N, C-alpha and C positions, 0 to 999 in steps of 0.2 A: 163421465167421459165420453165425447163423442169423436169419434174419429172413423175416417171413411177407407182408411188401409187395412188392405187384409193380410192376412198373417199365415204362415205356413202352419198346418196342424200337426206336423210331426218336430219340428226345430224349434219352432217360434219365432225364426228370423221373417223379415218383410217378404212376402209372397207377391212379387211385382212381375210384369211380364218379361221384362230384360233378364230378370235372374230367374233360370231354371233350377231345378231341385231335382235332379236324376236319381240322386241316392233316396230322397224322401219319396218320390213318387214311387219308384219299386218298393221300399220298405212298407208303405202304406198298402198296399193289396194285401199284405199278412198280418199289419199291426193296427191296433185302435189309434187314432188321434189322441196326442198327448197335450196339445194347447189349442185352446179358443180361436177360431178363426177370426173372430170379431174383435176382440179384447186381449188377446195374448196372454191370457191368463192360464196358468197351469191347471190340467181338469184331474178330476179324480175319475180314474178309471177302473174298470172292473171287469175280466173276462171269466167268460163263462164257457161250459163246455159247447152251447149252443149260439155264442155270439159274443156282444160286449155292449157297455153302457158307459158313457164319459158326462161327465157334467160339471159345467162352468156355474159357479157361484152366481154369475150375472144373467148369462143366456141360458141358463137351463139343461137338458139332458139330450143326448143323442145315443141312437142304438144302431147297432149292425151285426 
């Protein structure tokens, strides 16, 4: 899959410059991402007392 579109990592909808996601932006300060920004796949998320990790089967793991 080769796409140049960027996806919202909270709701999975297109993250275009014209369509802001104010609810997603404020929620992401407290929550880990749920969708991969690159391919829109739902990620496996684990929340720990010291942070979180999210894994996309295509693009790997991110931590926060």
